[in-house]
VOVOVO-757691 format. One record per residue (C-alpha): residue in one letter; residue number from 0; x, y, z. Coordinates in Angstrom, 2 decimals, always signed. Layout:
N
PT   resn   resi        c1        c2        c3
PT      a    NUM         X         Y         Z
...
//
This chain:
473
PT   resn   resi        c1        c2        c3
PT      m      0    -46.01    -77.16    -44.09
PT      s      1    -47.52    -79.94    -41.96
PT      r      2    -48.03    -79.61    -38.22
PT      q      3    -45.12    -82.02    -37.65
PT      d      4    -42.80    -79.68    -39.58
PT      t      5    -43.85    -76.55    -37.65
PT      l      6    -41.15    -75.56    -35.18
PT      w      7    -43.53    -74.54    -32.41
PT      a      8    -45.08    -78.02    -32.44
PT      w      9    -41.78    -79.78    -31.72
PT      t     10    -40.82    -80.90    -28.24
PT      a     11    -38.34    -78.80    -26.31
PT      t     12    -35.83    -81.61    -26.71
PT      a     13    -36.17    -81.56    -30.49
PT      q     14    -36.06    -77.76    -30.62
PT      a     15    -32.82    -77.58    -28.65
PT      e     16    -31.20    -80.33    -30.73
PT      a     17    -32.14    -78.49    -33.94
PT      v     18    -30.62    -75.23    -32.71
PT      r     19    -27.43    -76.88    -31.45
PT      s     20    -26.94    -78.76    -34.73
PT      g     21    -27.75    -75.79    -36.93
PT      k     22    -30.79    -77.51    -38.43
PT      t     23    -32.66    -74.36    -37.53
PT      s     24    -31.67    -71.05    -36.02
PT      a     25    -32.77    -69.81    -32.63
PT      v     26    -34.24    -66.75    -34.32
PT      e     27    -36.38    -68.96    -36.57
PT      l     28    -37.51    -70.93    -33.56
PT      i     29    -38.51    -67.83    -31.60
PT      d     30    -40.25    -66.30    -34.62
PT      s     31    -42.27    -69.49    -35.06
PT      h     32    -43.51    -69.22    -31.49
PT      l     33    -44.23    -65.50    -31.81
PT      e     34    -46.38    -66.25    -34.84
PT      r     35    -48.19    -68.95    -32.88
PT      i     36    -48.78    -66.55    -29.99
PT      a     37    -50.18    -63.96    -32.39
PT      e     38    -52.49    -66.62    -33.79
PT      v     39    -53.93    -68.15    -30.61
PT      n     40    -53.24    -65.89    -27.62
PT      p     41    -55.98    -63.38    -28.50
PT      q     42    -58.43    -66.24    -27.93
PT      m     43    -56.70    -67.89    -24.96
PT      n     44    -55.30    -64.91    -22.98
PT      a     45    -52.51    -67.04    -21.52
PT      v     46    -49.46    -64.86    -22.30
PT      t     47    -49.77    -61.55    -20.45
PT      q     48    -46.54    -59.67    -21.17
PT      l     49    -45.01    -60.64    -24.50
PT      l     50    -41.22    -60.26    -24.66
PT      a     51    -40.88    -60.37    -28.44
PT      e     52    -37.89    -58.09    -28.91
PT      q     53    -36.00    -59.38    -25.89
PT      a     54    -36.57    -62.95    -27.07
PT      r     55    -35.38    -62.18    -30.60
PT      e     56    -32.26    -60.49    -29.24
PT      a     57    -31.49    -63.49    -27.02
PT      a     58    -32.03    -65.82    -29.98
PT      a     59    -29.66    -63.77    -32.15
PT      r     60    -26.99    -64.04    -29.45
PT      t     61    -27.50    -67.80    -29.38
PT      d     62    -27.03    -68.00    -33.15
PT      r     63    -23.85    -65.92    -32.99
PT      r     64    -22.46    -68.22    -30.30
PT      r     65    -23.18    -71.28    -32.40
PT      a     66    -21.57    -69.66    -35.46
PT      s     67    -18.43    -68.95    -33.44
PT      g     68    -18.19    -72.60    -32.40
PT      e     69    -19.31    -72.26    -28.80
PT      d     70    -21.10    -75.12    -27.11
PT      l     71    -24.73    -74.33    -26.49
PT      g     72    -26.74    -75.44    -23.48
PT      p     73    -29.18    -78.36    -23.30
PT      l     74    -32.13    -75.98    -23.83
PT      a     75    -30.55    -73.87    -26.55
PT      g     76    -33.11    -71.51    -28.05
PT      v     77    -36.12    -73.11    -26.34
PT      p     78    -38.82    -70.53    -25.47
PT      f     79    -40.53    -70.65    -22.09
PT      t     80    -43.23    -68.71    -20.31
PT      v     81    -42.89    -67.49    -16.73
PT      k     82    -45.77    -67.15    -14.29
PT      e     83    -46.54    -63.58    -13.19
PT      t     84    -45.26    -64.48     -9.69
PT      t     85    -41.69    -65.00    -10.85
PT      a     86    -39.15    -62.34    -11.71
PT      i     87    -37.74    -61.73    -15.19
PT      e     88    -35.09    -59.02    -15.15
PT      g     89    -36.37    -55.70    -16.47
PT      v     90    -40.01    -56.84    -16.65
PT      p     91    -42.81    -56.08    -14.16
PT      t     92    -43.69    -58.93    -11.79
PT      t     93    -47.34    -57.99    -11.48
PT      l     94    -48.82    -61.02     -9.69
PT      g     95    -51.87    -60.19    -11.78
PT      a     96    -52.70    -57.15     -9.62
PT      t     97    -53.20    -53.62    -10.91
PT      r     98    -51.27    -52.27     -7.93
PT      f     99    -48.09    -54.00     -9.15
PT      r    100    -48.27    -53.32    -12.90
PT      n    101    -45.03    -51.29    -12.67
PT      l    102    -43.11    -53.49    -10.22
PT      v    103    -40.09    -54.02    -12.46
PT      a    104    -37.79    -56.89    -11.44
PT      p    105    -34.14    -55.94    -10.89
PT      a    106    -32.91    -59.49    -11.61
PT      d    107    -34.07    -62.90    -12.78
PT      a    108    -35.46    -65.23    -10.14
PT      p    109    -33.20    -68.28     -9.62
PT      p    110    -35.23    -70.67    -11.83
PT      v    111    -35.38    -68.12    -14.66
PT      a    112    -31.62    -67.59    -14.38
PT      r    113    -31.03    -71.35    -14.48
PT      l    114    -33.16    -71.84    -17.57
PT      r    115    -31.40    -68.95    -19.29
PT      a    116    -28.00    -70.42    -18.39
PT      a    117    -29.07    -73.64    -20.13
PT      g    118    -29.89    -71.65    -23.26
PT      a    119    -33.67    -71.28    -22.88
PT      i    120    -35.30    -67.96    -23.71
PT      p    121    -38.18    -66.34    -21.79
PT      i    122    -40.83    -65.34    -24.30
PT      g    123    -43.43    -63.88    -21.98
PT      h    124    -45.10    -63.77    -18.61
PT      s    125    -48.20    -65.95    -18.12
PT      n    126    -51.52    -65.38    -16.43
PT      m    127    -52.58    -66.54    -12.97
PT      p    128    -55.24    -65.77    -10.33
PT      t    129    -54.63    -62.40     -8.71
PT      l    130    -51.83    -62.71     -6.16
PT      v    131    -52.30    -66.53     -6.47
PT      l    132    -55.07    -66.00     -3.89
PT      a    133    -58.20    -65.37     -5.97
PT      g    134    -58.93    -69.07     -6.51
PT      m    135    -57.92    -72.03     -8.61
PT      h    136    -59.25    -70.60    -11.89
PT      t    137    -56.78    -68.46    -13.84
PT      r    138    -58.42    -65.04    -13.68
PT      s    139    -56.46    -61.96    -12.68
PT      e    140    -57.55    -58.42    -11.90
PT      l    141    -54.99    -57.05    -14.35
PT      f    142    -55.32    -59.45    -17.28
PT      g    143    -58.72    -61.16    -17.03
PT      d    144    -59.62    -64.81    -17.71
PT      t    145    -57.52    -67.46    -19.41
PT      l    146    -59.55    -70.04    -21.33
PT      n    147    -59.13    -73.79    -21.48
PT      p    148    -58.15    -74.66    -25.09
PT      w    149    -60.20    -77.87    -24.96
PT      d    150    -63.46    -76.23    -23.83
PT      r    151    -64.00    -72.59    -22.92
PT      t    152    -66.74    -73.57    -20.44
PT      r    153    -64.15    -75.36    -18.27
PT      t    154    -61.32    -73.81    -16.31
PT      p    155    -57.72    -74.36    -17.42
PT      g    156    -56.91    -74.76    -13.75
PT      g    157    -54.39    -72.81    -11.77
PT      t    158    -52.71    -71.13    -10.35
PT      s    159    -50.18    -71.75    -13.16
PT      g    160    -52.97    -71.84    -15.73
PT      g    161    -51.37    -69.44    -18.18
PT      d    162    -48.37    -71.73    -18.48
PT      g    163    -50.56    -74.80    -18.91
PT      v    164    -52.46    -73.19    -21.79
PT      a    165    -49.35    -71.70    -23.42
PT      v    166    -47.59    -75.08    -23.46
PT      a    167    -50.69    -77.01    -24.55
PT      t    168    -51.33    -74.74    -27.55
PT      g    169    -47.72    -74.44    -28.71
PT      m    170    -47.09    -70.86    -27.62
PT      a    171    -44.08    -72.08    -25.63
PT      a    172    -42.29    -75.39    -25.29
PT      l    173    -41.93    -75.03    -21.51
PT      g    174    -43.73    -73.17    -18.77
PT      l    175    -42.35    -72.16    -15.37
PT      g    176    -45.03    -72.20    -12.69
PT      n    177    -45.15    -72.91     -8.98
PT      d    178    -47.14    -75.25     -6.78
PT      s    179    -48.19    -75.27     -3.14
PT      g    180    -51.15    -77.60     -3.45
PT      g    181    -51.59    -78.46     -7.11
PT      s    182    -50.87    -75.21     -8.94
PT      v    183    -48.59    -76.90    -11.52
PT      r    184    -50.24    -80.31    -11.58
PT      i    185    -53.86    -79.17    -11.93
PT      p    186    -53.38    -76.95    -15.01
PT      a    187    -51.14    -79.62    -16.50
PT      s    188    -53.94    -82.16    -16.07
PT      f    189    -56.73    -79.83    -17.21
PT      c    190    -54.78    -78.74    -20.31
PT      g    191    -53.40    -82.15    -21.31
PT      v    192    -49.70    -81.61    -20.60
PT      a    193    -47.14    -82.86    -18.08
PT      g    194    -45.98    -81.08    -14.94
PT      l    195    -43.47    -81.58    -12.14
PT      k    196    -43.78    -80.54     -8.52
PT      p    197    -40.33    -81.19     -7.05
PT      t    198    -39.35    -82.10     -3.53
PT      t    199    -39.16    -79.17     -1.15
PT      g    200    -35.53    -78.02     -1.37
PT      r    201    -34.79    -79.53     -4.78
PT      f    202    -35.03    -76.28     -6.82
PT      p    203    -33.69    -72.96     -5.53
PT      a    204    -36.15    -70.08     -5.46
PT      d    205    -36.54    -66.56     -4.14
PT      h    206    -40.16    -65.52     -3.69
PT      r    207    -39.36    -62.11     -2.20
PT      v    208    -41.14    -60.06     -4.84
PT      l    209    -42.68    -57.25     -2.81
PT      g    210    -39.74    -56.38     -0.59
PT      p    211    -36.78    -57.75     +1.37
PT      a    212    -38.79    -59.74     +3.92
PT      d    213    -39.06    -63.51     +3.52
PT      p    214    -42.43    -65.24     +3.88
PT      g    215    -43.37    -67.29     +6.93
PT      l    216    -42.65    -70.94     +7.55
PT      a    217    -45.64    -72.38     +5.70
PT      s    218    -44.90    -70.40     +2.54
PT      q    219    -41.22    -71.32     +2.80
PT      l    220    -42.00    -75.04     +2.95
PT      l    221    -45.08    -75.37     +0.75
PT      v    222    -44.32    -73.36     -2.40
PT      t    223    -42.09    -75.00     -5.01
PT      d    224    -41.37    -73.78     -8.52
PT      g    225    -41.96    -76.39    -11.20
PT      p    226    -41.98    -76.84    -14.99
PT      l    227    -44.76    -77.76    -17.41
PT      a    228    -44.06    -79.43    -20.77
PT      r    229    -45.68    -81.50    -23.50
PT      s    230    -43.56    -84.59    -22.83
PT      v    231    -41.97    -86.22    -19.83
PT      d    232    -38.57    -86.12    -21.56
PT      d    233    -38.92    -82.33    -21.74
PT      l    234    -39.80    -82.27    -18.04
PT      r    235    -36.64    -84.23    -17.38
PT      l    236    -34.53    -81.66    -19.26
PT      a    237    -36.09    -78.86    -17.24
PT      y    238    -35.61    -80.83    -14.01
PT      e    239    -31.92    -81.35    -14.67
PT      t    240    -31.56    -77.63    -15.36
PT      l    241    -33.53    -76.29    -12.39
PT      a    242    -32.09    -78.51     -9.65
PT      g    243    -29.15    -77.44     -7.51
PT      t    244    -28.07    -74.88     -4.96
PT      d    245    -28.05    -71.10     -5.05
PT      p    246    -26.83    -68.61     -2.43
PT      r    247    -30.18    -66.82     -2.66
PT      d    248    -31.92    -69.91     -1.30
PT      p    249    -30.37    -71.68     +1.72
PT      r    250    -33.19    -74.26     +1.55
PT      a    251    -31.89    -75.77     -1.70
PT      v    252    -29.72    -78.83     -1.05
PT      p    253    -27.06    -80.53     -3.19
PT      v    254    -28.79    -83.89     -3.61
PT      p    255    -27.86    -86.00     -6.67
PT      l    256    -30.31    -85.75     -9.56
PT      y    257    -30.55    -89.53     -9.79
PT      g    258    -30.64    -91.86     -6.82
PT      e    259    -29.45    -95.40     -6.48
PT      p    260    -31.40    -97.90     -8.62
PT      l    261    -34.02    -99.78     -6.63
PT      p    262    -34.23   -103.55     -6.79
PT      g    263    -37.14   -104.36     -9.02
PT      p    264    -39.80   -104.78     -9.63
PT      f    265    -40.57   -102.31     -6.86
PT      k    266    -44.06   -101.62     -5.58
PT      v    267    -46.41    -98.90     -6.80
PT      a    268    -49.38    -98.08     -4.53
PT      v    269    -52.56    -97.24     -6.46
PT      v    270    -55.00    -94.95     -4.64
PT      a    271    -57.86    -93.99     -6.94
PT      d    272    -59.99    -92.34     -4.23
PT      p    273    -57.76    -90.68     -1.61
PT      g    274    -59.55    -90.46     +1.72
PT      g    275    -62.56    -92.35     +0.36
PT      h    276    -64.44    -89.13     -0.40
PT      g    277    -65.49    -90.08     -3.91
PT      v    278    -63.97    -89.96     -7.37
PT      h    279    -65.53    -89.41    -10.79
PT      p    280    -65.70    -92.55    -12.98
PT      t    281    -63.54    -91.03    -15.73
PT      v    282    -60.86    -90.10    -13.19
PT      r    283    -60.94    -93.59    -11.69
PT      a    284    -60.62    -95.04    -15.20
PT      a    285    -57.60    -92.80    -15.88
PT      v    286    -55.87    -94.03    -12.72
PT      f    287    -56.42    -97.66    -13.64
PT      a    288    -55.33    -97.09    -17.24
PT      a    289    -52.07    -95.66    -15.90
PT      a    290    -51.81    -98.58    -13.46
PT      d    291    -52.12   -101.02    -16.35
PT      a    292    -49.43    -99.10    -18.24
PT      l    293    -47.04    -99.37    -15.29
PT      r    294    -47.86   -103.03    -14.81
PT      d    295    -47.09   -103.61    -18.48
PT      a    296    -43.76   -101.82    -17.95
PT      g    297    -42.81   -104.28    -15.22
PT      y    298    -43.76   -102.42    -12.03
PT      d    299    -45.33   -104.29     -9.10
PT      v    300    -48.62   -102.38     -9.08
PT      r    301    -50.87   -102.86     -6.05
PT      e    302    -54.13   -101.16     -5.10
PT      v    303    -54.00   -100.03     -1.47
PT      a    304    -56.65    -98.73     +0.91
PT      d    305    -55.39    -95.16     +1.22
PT      v    306    -52.46    -92.81     +1.68
PT      p    307    -51.43    -91.96     +5.26
PT      r    308    -53.37    -89.49     +7.42
PT      l    309    -54.99    -87.58     +4.54
PT      d    310    -57.81    -85.83     +6.40
PT      e    311    -55.55    -84.97     +9.34
PT      a    312    -53.00    -83.49     +6.92
PT      l    313    -55.59    -81.39     +5.14
PT      e    314    -56.87    -79.98     +8.42
PT      a    315    -53.35    -79.16     +9.62
PT      y    316    -52.49    -77.60     +6.23
PT      g    317    -55.52    -75.31     +6.47
PT      r    318    -54.97    -74.26    +10.08
PT      i    319    -51.28    -73.53     +9.64
PT      t    320    -51.65    -71.51     +6.46
PT      v    321    -54.65    -69.50     +7.67
PT      t    322    -52.94    -68.67    +10.95
PT      e    323    -49.78    -67.53     +9.21
PT      f    324    -51.71    -65.46     +6.68
PT      a    325    -54.35    -63.90     +8.95
PT      p    326    -52.37    -60.82    +10.11
PT      a    327    -51.79    -59.70     +6.52
PT      w    328    -55.28    -60.47     +5.25
PT      p    329    -56.94    -57.06     +5.85
PT      a    330    -54.28    -55.34     +3.72
PT      v    331    -53.96    -58.07     +1.10
PT      r    332    -57.72    -58.24     +0.67
PT      q    333    -57.74    -54.71     -0.73
PT      l    334    -55.40    -55.75     -3.56
PT      l    335    -57.51    -58.57     -4.94
PT      g    336    -60.03    -56.57     -6.95
PT      d    337    -63.77    -57.05     -7.23
PT      g    338    -64.69    -60.51     -5.88
PT      g    339    -61.08    -61.65     -5.77
PT      d    340    -61.21    -61.98     -2.00
PT      r    341    -64.04    -64.53     -1.88
PT      y    342    -61.90    -67.68     -2.06
PT      i    343    -59.63    -66.78     +0.86
PT      q    344    -62.41    -65.15     +2.89
PT      m    345    -64.39    -68.40     +2.79
PT      a    346    -61.29    -70.26     +3.95
PT      m    347    -60.82    -67.81     +6.83
PT      e    348    -64.44    -68.27     +7.90
PT      k    349    -64.26    -72.06     +7.71
PT      t    350    -60.89    -72.37     +9.46
PT      p    351    -60.20    -69.47    +11.86
PT      p    352    -56.63    -68.82    +13.04
PT      v    353    -55.35    -70.81    +16.01
PT      s    354    -53.43    -69.68    +19.07
PT      a    355    -49.65    -69.64    +19.31
PT      a    356    -49.69    -72.77    +21.46
PT      e    357    -51.92    -74.56    +18.96
PT      l    358    -49.68    -73.49    +16.10
PT      i    359    -46.63    -74.95    +17.81
PT      e    360    -48.52    -78.19    +18.32
PT      l    361    -49.50    -78.21    +14.62
PT      t    362    -45.86    -77.94    +13.55
PT      g    363    -45.29    -81.18    +15.45
PT      t    364    -48.28    -82.74    +13.71
PT      w    365    -46.77    -81.65    +10.40
PT      l    366    -43.52    -83.49    +11.13
PT      g    367    -45.43    -86.57    +12.27
PT      i    368    -47.40    -86.68     +9.03
PT      r    369    -44.19    -86.35     +7.02
PT      r    370    -42.78    -89.28     +9.01
PT      s    371    -45.86    -91.39     +8.29
PT      w    372    -45.48    -90.68     +4.58
PT      a    373    -41.77    -91.50     +4.64
PT      e    374    -42.56    -94.87     +6.21
PT      f    375    -45.32    -95.50     +3.65
PT      l    376    -43.00    -94.58     +0.77
PT      d    377    -40.31    -96.83     +2.20
PT      e    378    -42.65    -99.73     +1.41
PT      y    379    -44.14    -98.24     -1.76
PT      p    380    -41.52    -96.09     -3.54
PT      l    381    -44.21    -94.68     -5.86
PT      v    382    -47.88    -93.80     -5.42
PT      l    383    -50.26    -93.49     -8.37
PT      g    384    -53.42    -91.41     -7.95
PT      p    385    -55.57    -88.63     -9.35
PT      v    386    -54.50    -85.02     -9.74
PT      f    387    -58.10    -83.85     -9.33
PT      t    388    -60.91    -86.25     -8.54
PT      e    389    -63.28    -84.71    -11.13
PT      p    390    -62.92    -83.71    -14.77
PT      p    391    -62.13    -80.00    -15.30
PT      v    392    -64.82    -77.89    -13.63
PT      e    393    -66.41    -74.60    -14.65
PT      p    394    -64.36    -71.39    -14.24
PT      g    395    -64.46    -69.91    -10.75
PT      l    396    -66.52    -72.67     -9.12
PT      e    397    -64.35    -72.43     -5.99
PT      s    398    -65.29    -68.76     -5.51
PT      h    399    -69.03    -69.01     -6.16
PT      d    400    -70.07    -70.20     -2.71
PT      g    401    -69.05    -72.45     +0.15
PT      a    402    -70.25    -75.61     -1.58
PT      g    403    -68.20    -74.83     -4.69
PT      r    404    -65.14    -74.10     -2.61
PT      e    405    -65.45    -77.35     -0.70
PT      r    406    -65.97    -79.30     -3.89
PT      v    407    -62.80    -77.94     -5.47
PT      a    408    -60.73    -78.22     -2.29
PT      g    409    -61.86    -81.82     -1.91
PT      a    410    -61.09    -82.69     -5.51
PT      m    411    -57.49    -81.45     -5.23
PT      r    412    -56.90    -83.21     -1.92
PT      l    413    -54.07    -85.49     -3.06
PT      c    414    -52.21    -82.49     -4.47
PT      s    415    -52.64    -80.60     -1.21
PT      v    416    -51.42    -83.40     +1.01
PT      t    417    -48.35    -84.14     -1.11
PT      s    418    -47.39    -80.45     -1.07
PT      f    419    -47.81    -80.50     +2.71
PT      v    420    -45.56    -83.55     +2.96
PT      g    421    -43.02    -82.03     +0.54
PT      v    422    -42.59    -85.03     -1.75
PT      p    423    -42.23    -84.91     -5.56
PT      a    424    -44.96    -85.66     -8.06
PT      v    425    -45.24    -85.79    -11.85
PT      a    426    -48.59    -85.14    -13.55
PT      v    427    -48.98    -86.95    -16.87
PT      p    428    -51.90    -87.16    -19.33
PT      t    429    -53.72    -90.44    -19.88
PT      g    430    -56.19    -89.63    -22.67
PT      v    431    -59.34    -87.71    -23.55
PT      d    432    -62.78    -88.34    -22.03
PT      d    433    -65.86    -86.51    -23.31
PT      g    434    -63.61    -84.07    -25.13
PT      l    435    -61.55    -83.17    -22.05
PT      p    436    -58.05    -84.33    -21.10
PT      s    437    -57.61    -86.78    -18.24
PT      g    438    -54.47    -87.45    -16.25
PT      v    439    -52.84    -88.83    -13.13
PT      q    440    -49.94    -88.06    -10.85
PT      v    441    -47.04    -90.27     -9.84
PT      i    442    -45.78    -89.42     -6.34
PT      g    443    -42.41    -90.50     -5.01
PT      r    444    -40.01    -90.49     -2.10
PT      a    445    -38.31    -87.23     -1.22
PT      f    446    -35.63    -86.36     -3.78
PT      r    447    -36.60    -89.25     -6.05
PT      e    448    -38.01    -87.18     -8.87
PT      d    449    -36.10    -89.55    -11.12
PT      l    450    -38.42    -92.42    -10.16
PT      c    451    -41.50    -90.29    -10.81
PT      l    452    -40.20    -89.16    -14.19
PT      a    453    -39.29    -92.70    -15.22
PT      a    454    -42.75    -93.98    -14.34
PT      g    455    -44.39    -91.00    -16.03
PT      r    456    -42.45    -91.76    -19.18
PT      e    457    -43.71    -95.35    -19.18
PT      i    458    -47.30    -94.13    -18.86
PT      e    459    -46.76    -91.64    -21.68
PT      a    460    -45.14    -94.28    -23.89
PT      r    461    -48.23    -96.47    -23.64
PT      l    462    -51.02    -93.88    -23.51
PT      g    463    -49.56    -91.16    -25.72
PT      t    464    -49.35    -87.38    -25.66
PT      l    465    -52.30    -85.05    -26.30
PT      t    466    -50.75    -81.74    -27.27
PT      p    467    -50.06    -79.35    -28.94
PT      i    468    -53.61    -78.63    -29.95
PT      d    469    -55.48    -75.80    -31.68
PT      p    470    -58.02    -74.08    -29.43
PT      r    471    -61.38    -75.85    -29.56
PT      l    472    -63.70    -72.92    -29.03
//
């Protein structure tokens, strides 16, 4: 059987169509992925808790429903991984920490429930940095390191790195991660797949894993769940499934999935070096290759000097998050395992907490920066730029020392600022340079994920897809 005929290598869209039509059964589809996991996960360490029997049972129910003539959902039978931050009913939500290895979830988190309702099947939890705090590299106290399938000497990114690797290598058609400064987009870019960070409030979520208390304001507004996939069309399917309201999340708003068409050709702002702090030549080339693809598709592509208030936004982001997190740090630090505290400790030393009065002032700065971006995006409905201003770096660089941390934080700066502003972004691959995947992100107006996805699809149509791949170790 050729690679093209192997079920795990198909797109999520093709998998769901095959199950709905009866071309293949959901059980066959799940078994194909379980075989792929058995083949490559021992090398990659991306899937942490395999749900083989639960997935087979869910697939059998799907097949019985189809046999009885029921209509199946748009993601019928499609397997997906779920980051260790996000609850799957009856399965521990460990956050990669030994302390929480038995923290069994009483119910699915809203995005898991939505994907299930569309017919998708969770096939396993996926690895991440311990408590999402140990760094960008996907290494957890409980499960160890996840490897980049393109080159084991480079990180797969994070913090949704397990999902990026699982999707890139065909262990799952979709991954469910989350992003507060690049945690979906960076592993997507480093692993050669696509990823979506939605607008704040687009997808319902409930991140109360450790108890009934909700997180503080920064965590409420910065963290968004988001899908990873091997094609932009698959991202679109996941987007349509995950969007909407839920009583567990009063932040989620009932905004239409697709906005009014814009008169075209509308302008795309190209920013290859956000903030003017430097960009690697291969990353710059990826941005301009994507710009050429959009120009060819009929967009009005224009290189601009910069995005609004980048350095000011990064400083405010750091001060707000550190101040909110500082009271819990002494206790949380004990949960991170050997060396897992280095990344956050360096941040605390660089950016000490501010006073209550300063924090209130910073919340005003936050709104002002969002306003500046809204005005910028009113002129340029889309922005094209790098996900990370370097090729994939070595594992754990950000935790080695202060210079490594600053290098990584600087390279992800466009991800950080767009999370701070709350606007949507789609990461899409552009090719392979020196054996490593390259990619860009398309950023849009609030609640215009549809524009980002449409542009991402045009880039993909001209520059191609890179995965699934066999591990290159």
